[in-house]
N, C-alpha and C positions, 0 to 999 in steps of 0.2 A: 377574844370577842368581848364586847362590852356587856356588862350585866348591871342592872340597876342596883344600887347599894342595899336597899332594904328588901329586895326580892328573896334572897336566901333566908333572911331572918323571919320574914312573914310566912314563908312556906314551912320552915322548920317548926314554927309555933303551931301551925295547923296540923302538920304531920305528927306532932306529939300526941294529939288527941284522936287522930284517925289512923287505924292500923291496917286497913284493907288497901292493897296497892292500887286497885282500880278506882276506889273512892278517892285516894290521894291524887291520882291523875285528874279526875274530874274536878276536884277542888282546886288544884293548881291552875287548870284552864279557866275556871270561873273567876278566880282571883286575878289572873293575868288579864282576862277580858275586861273585868271591872276597872282595873287601874289604867288599861289602855283607853277605855272610853272616858274615864275621868280626865286623863291627860289631853285627849282630843278636845274635850269640853273646855278645859283651861286654856288651851291654845286659841280656841274660838273667842273666849272672853277677853284674853289678852289682846288679840287683834281688834276686837270691838273697842277696847279702851284706847288703843294706839291710833287706829285708823278711822274708825267710825263708819266704815263702808261695808255693806253686806257681802258684796262680791269678794273683797279681799279676805274677809273672815272665813268664808266658805272655802276659798282656795287654800288658805293656810291650814285649815283643818283637814282638807283632803290631802294636802301635801304631807302632813304628819301621818295620816292613816295609811297612805300608800308608799311610804319611803322604804327603801331597800333593807335597811337595818331591821325594821319591825317585821317585815315579811320574812327575812332570813331567820330571825330568832323564833318565828312562829307565834308571836304575841297575838296577832290578829286572827289566827286560825283556830 
C-alpha cells in the first residue's frame, strides 16, 4: 500500500513527545486531516492556475477528496 514519504517521520516526531496511546491516535488523525485538507486546497489552486474555471476546480478537489485510495487508507476519516 502507498504511504506518503514524510508521514512516518512526522508521526514519529510527534510520538516522541506524546506517550499516551490515545493521545497519539488523536494527534495522528489531526495531522492526517490537516495534510489531507492542505493537499485538497493545493489541488484546487493548481486547477485554478491551469484551467481558470470554477467548476473544473471544484470537481478536481472533490475527485481528490473522494478517491478510493484516500478512503481506503482512512485519511479522510
